[in-house]
N, C-alpha and C positions, 0 to 999 in steps of 0.2 A: 207510367205514362198512359194516358187514356188512348185506347186503341182506335186507330183510324178505321179498322174493319168494322168495329161495333158502330161507330158514328155513321158510317155509310150504310150500314144495314138498316138504320132508321128510315132511309129512303124508301125501302120496300115496305116496312111496317107502317109508316105514316101514310102511305097510299091507301091502306085498307082499314086503318083504325084511327079514331080521334080519342083524345083523352076523355075520361069521364068528367062530366060537368060537376062542379062543386056546388054546395048548397048555399054558401054564404058569400056575398060580394061586398067589397068595400075597403079592404086594407090597402092603404096607399103608402104606408111607411112602416119599417121595422126597426126597432132599436133593441140592443142587448142590454140587460141589466147585469149585475155582478154574477148571477148564477144561471141565467137562462136566456134564450132567444124568444122574445115575445112580440106579437104583432099589436100595433096600435091601429084600431079600425076607425076610419073616417068615412063620412057619407060619400057615395059615388056621385060624380058630377059628369055632365056630358063630355067635358074636355078630357076626362080620364078614360074614355071608351077604349082607347088603344090598349089599356092595361087589362081589360077584361079578357081572360083566357090568353094572356100574353105568351105563355110558354108554348101553347099550341100554335099560336100565330107565327112564332119564330120557327117552330118545327116545320110548319107548312110552307113558309117562305123558303126554307132551306131545301125542301123537297122540290118546290117549283123551280128553284135556281138550278138544281142538279138536272132536272128534266130539260130545261131550256138552254142550259149552259150560259145563262145570263144572271147577273146578280141584281136585277131590277127589284125583285120582291124584297130582298134583304136590305137594299138601299132605301126603299120606301119606309120600312119599319125603322131603320136607323134615323132617318129624318124626323119621323113622327115622335120617336123617343127623345131626340134632341130638343125638339120644340116643346114637348111636355116638360122636360127638365128645366127649361128656361123659366117656366111659370111656377113649377112645383118645388124644385130644388130638393128632391127627396132621395134618400138612399136606395129605396126599392127600385126607382127608375134606373139608377146607376147599375144596380145588380143586373137588370134585364138588358141594359146596354152592353155590359160585359159578356153576358150569356150570348147575346146576338153576335158579338165580335168573335166568340169562340166558333160558332157555326159558320160565320163568314170566312174565318180562317180555314176551316175544314173544306169549305166550298172551293177556295182558291187553291188549296193543296190538291184537290181532286182535278182541278183544271191545270195542274202542273205549273202553277205560278207561285213558287216558294217565297219570292220576295213579298208579294202582296199578303200571302198567308202569314208570314212572320210579322209584317206590319200590323195586321189586324189583331193578332194575339198579343203583341206588345201593347197596343192601345187598350185592349181589354184588361190587361194586368195593370196598366197605368190608372184606369178608372177605379179599380178596386183598391189599389194602394193609396189613392187619394181620399178614401173614406177614413176620417180620423178615428172614429170609434166603430170598428167593424163588429158585426154580430157573427154567429156561428155559420149562417148560410153564406155570408160574404167571405169569410175565411176559407170555407170549403170550396167555393167557386174559384177563389184566387189560387188555391192549391191545384185545382184541376187545370186551370189555364197554364199554370207554371209547368205542369207535367207535359202538356202539349208543346210548350215552348222549347223543351230540352232538345228536340230534334234539330233545332236551328242554332243551338248554342252548346255543342258537344263539349267544348273546352270549359264551359261553366257548369257542366252537369252536376258536379259535386256540390257546388254552392247553391244551385237552384234546388236540388234535392233536399239540402239542409233547410232551406227556406220553406219548402213545401211541408216538411215535417214539423217545423215550428208553427206554421199556419194551421195545420191540422190539430196540433196540440192545443192551440188557442181555441179552436172550434169545439173540441171535446170538453175543454174546461168550461165553456159557456153553455154547452148543450150536449151532455154525454150520450143522449139518445136520439141524436139527429141522424136520420136514415141516409142522407146524402153524404154526411161526414164519414159514416161507416163504409159506404160504398167507395168513395174516393180513396180512403185509407187502404181498404182491401185491394182495390185495383192497383194502386201504387205498389203495395207489398207483393202482389202476385207477379207483377212484371219487373220487379227488381231482381237482378241475378242473385242466385243463392250465395255466390262468393262475396256479395255485398250485404248479405243478411236478409235477403228477400225470401218470400214464400213461406214464412212461419206463422203469420197471423191472418192471412186473407180469409181462410175458412171460418175462423172465429167471428170475424167482423161481418162477413156475409150472412152467417146464420143469424146474427143479431139484426142485420138490416132487414131480412125477409120477415122478421117477427114484428117489425115496427110499422106503424101507419105511414102512408105516403105524405100525409100532412097532419100536424097536431091541431091546427086550426083549419077547418075546411074553408078554402077561399080561393077563387080563381084568379086572384092577383098574385098569389104566392107560388113558389116552386113546388112541384110534386114529382120530379124525376128521381130516379135512383132505385126503386124497388124492382122493376122489371129487369133492369140491368144487373142487379144483384143476384136475382134468380139465375140469369143466364151464365154469369161468371161462376157461381157456386156449382151449377151443374157441370160446367167444364172442368172444374177442379176435381169433382168426384169421378168424372170420366177419365181424366188424366191419371188419377190414383188407382183406377180399376175398381172403384167402389160403385158398381152399377146399381146396387140396391138403393143407395142414397141418391144417386143421380136420378133414377126413375121416380123416387119419392118427391124430389123437389121439382122435377119436370112436370109431374102431375099437379103438384101444388101451384107451381108458377102458372100453368095453363088455366087452372081454375080461377086465378085472379086476372090473368091477361090472355084470354082464349084466342085472340087473333095476333098474338105476339110473333113477329117474324123471327126475332133473335132467339126465342125459346123454341119455337117450332122447327127451326133449322137444325136443331140437335137431335131430332127424332131418329134419323138414320143410324146414329151411333148408339141408340138405346133399344129400338124396336127389334124384337126377336132375340135379344141377348140376355 
């Protein structure tokens, strides 16, 4: 399950750092072929402006909502994406609608409104499940949302976990080197209790994740999350194991790529002087 602690720590990091701007603009839809997840790039139009740096816009709307304890910024983006989808009918828009639902669910959980949080995550899952031919990114995001949903459906945890595993399997089959798939798989493994087979593969997949680029196609319409989070979790694993040499190595490496990262910098007290 994706940790609420990590998600909320984005509040602090997002206040001080924006994502790097990508060099190419224009992908408005993504389709998976039999072996990989590839972007089809179309010209940018004024009506698509909401999609430029959409990941950062969602992150900032989340931060603003946490600061004000109001969901106005999130609702504004939700409305804009709905209107764009009416015109475009593209899978990439659905992806970002679901991503937005995830952050909206976290917001409501922080506001101690579990019912609204559950409703938002269920809606996000519904969006993704209604994509007929999902690509690796969509399978991965679906698995992440399902992991978050388990807290509301404890009695269904076994079935949801099985569905998550199947979705990640599909994602890997479409794109074995997808950084976000590696991260979500590793995160799920790390937080799965040992008695249920967890904790055996997280390190392997996180090492792979930090070796991969945030995007295969540089484009600010497409997702780029996952690498900073992978560094943070990998460092935590090495600290937990008492392998401080490796923890320090990836701490330095992570900061070289994400120098203002809150989630990596917050681990310093566990490493400095040791």
